[in-house]
N, C-alpha and C positions, 0 to 999 in steps of 0.2 A: 474340122475338129469341133466347131461350135455345134454342128448338127449332130455329132456323136455324143456330146456330153449332155445336151438338153433332155433327151428321153431318159437317160440314166438317173438324172436328178429327180425328174417327175416320178419315176418308178420307186425311188427310195422314199419319197414323201408319202406316196400311197401306202407303202408297206408299213411305215411308222404309224400312220393314222389307223390302219386296221388293227395293229397290235394294241394300241391304246384302247380302242373300242372293246376288244376282247377282255382286257384286264378289268375294266369297269363292270362288266357283267358278272364275272365269277369270283373276283377277289376282294369284294367289299367286306367290312366287318359283319354284315348281316348274312354272309354266306355260310354254307354248311361247315366249313373247316373251322371257323372261329366260334361256332355255336353248335356243338355236337349234339345237344339235346333237342334241337329243332326237328329232327327226323323221328323222334320217339317220345314217349311220355316222360314227364319230369320225375326226379327221384322220389318226391312225395307221392306222386300218382302211382309209382311202382309199389311203394309200401302199402298203400291202400288196397291195390289190387291183390297183393299177396295176402293181406289180412282177410280179405273177403273170401278168397279161394281156400285158405288154410287157417281157420280161426284157431286161436290159442286154446289149450285145454281149459275147461271150466275149473274154477277153484273149488276145493272141498271145504265146506263151511261146517265147523263143529258146533253143534248146539250147546247152549249153556248147560252146565252140570245141573241136574235136577234131583239127585239123590246123594246122600252122604256115602262115605267109604264103607260104612257098616250097614248098608241097606239090605243085606241078606244074613240069614242065620246059619251058623255051622250046625252039623248034626248034633242033636241033643241040646242046642241052645234055646234060650227064651228071651223075649223082649222084657226089659225091666218092669214095665207097667203090668205085665201078665203075672208077676209073682204075687203071692199073698202078702199083704202088707197092712200096717196100721199107721195112721198119719194124723197130725194135729188138725190139718185141713185137707180137703180132697185133692188128691193127685191122680194122674191117669194118662191115658194115651193122648198124644197131640201130634200135630204136624207143624213144623216151624222152620223159618229161616233165621239164623242168628244175627243179632245186631252187630254191624261192623264187618260182616263177612262179605268181602268184595266179590267173591265167586257166586254169591247168591244160592249156595247149596241148600236144597230142600231136604230136611231130615224128616222123613215120612213116618218113622216108627219111634217117635220120641216119647219121653216121659216128662210131664210138667211137675213143677215144685214151687210151692209158695216159700217166701223168704223173710218172714217175721218183720214186716214193715212197721208194726206197732211197738217194736222194741223187744219182743220175746221171740227167740229162734223157733222156726217151724221145723219139725222132725218127721221123718218117715222111716219106718223100720220094715225091711223086707225079709221074709223067711227064706233061708237058703237050705237048711237041713243037711248041710254037708254035701250037697249034690253038685256043686259047681266049683270051678277052679279059677275063673278070671271074670272080671267085669271090664267092659270097654264102652266108652262114650265120648262124645264131644260136648263139653259143658259150656253153655253160654246163656246170654239173655235173648229172649225172643224179640224179633223186630217189632218196634212200637213201644218198647220199654222207655219210660221217661228218661231224658238225658241226665247224666250225673249219678245214676244208680250204680252201686257196686255191691256185689253179694260176697259173703264169706261162707265157704262151704267146708264143713268138717265131715270127714268120711271115717266111719268106724266099722270094723269087722269084729263082731261080738262086742266086747267092751274096750277094745284097743283102738286108739286114734291112729289111723293109717296115713291120712293125707289131709292137708288144708289148702284150699284153692281160694284165690281172690279173683272174682270174675267181674269184668266190666264190658263196655261196648266195643271190644276189640276183636270180635269174631270167635271168641271162646277159646277153650283150652282142652287138649286131649286128656283123658283120664283112663288109667288102667290100674286095677286093684286086684291083687292076688287074693282069692277067696278059699283056697284049698282047706277043707275041713271046717270052714266057718258055718255057724248056725244062723247068724243074723248080719245083715248089712244095713247100716244106719246112716242117714244123711241129716245133719243139723245145719240149717241154713239161716243166716241172719243178714240184715241190711247193714252195710258198712257206711255208705254215704248216699245222699240223694233223697228226694221226696217221692213217695209213691202216690198213685192215684188208683181209683177203683178198677179192678180187673177180675173177670170171672175165672181166669186161669193164672197160675203162678208165672211170674216173670222169668224164673229160672227154667232152663230146659236141659235135660240130659239127652242130647241129640243121638238118636238111634241107639240108645243104651241097651246093651245086651249082656247076658251072663251065659257062660258055657263051661 
């Protein structure tokens, strides 16, 4: 009986030792089952690879606006500065960005206007001869006008006061005036507040002003 049990006990010990050795090689925390990313690239590496092989579409960048909404003339229209006129001080064609206009719109076909900084209103009278039905403009102060300036603009068709605007450095205000049958368009502009300094052009601008 002793000779029969001895080999069996030895065989069992050898079998247990072999099983423990196999478990240590393939079942540790560093093995492939507990670390599935060890056999391939990390998640961040996959993202970079995808970004390289299929780049996102380029963004479309819209350039800043460079002209006003009235930058073209309708059939039969004219820019305000092109009309025959009489003025207390020279007015005429100008290009301007309006003070306070966050969009930076460039009004390329504008008409300048002085504003009576000495205490007497400046006036400009344009000849219409009954040929036009409407005036459109964006009225404001040109960039660089001294801080605190405010203009008061009275608009007449023939001898009738049509509109009064108070203009300061807030980007300007739209102006539309019905001209049907009118013979003259007159602007009388005075300084409401602020201190002027020397300028070769009037502070006030009729941005892209046109008649049609």
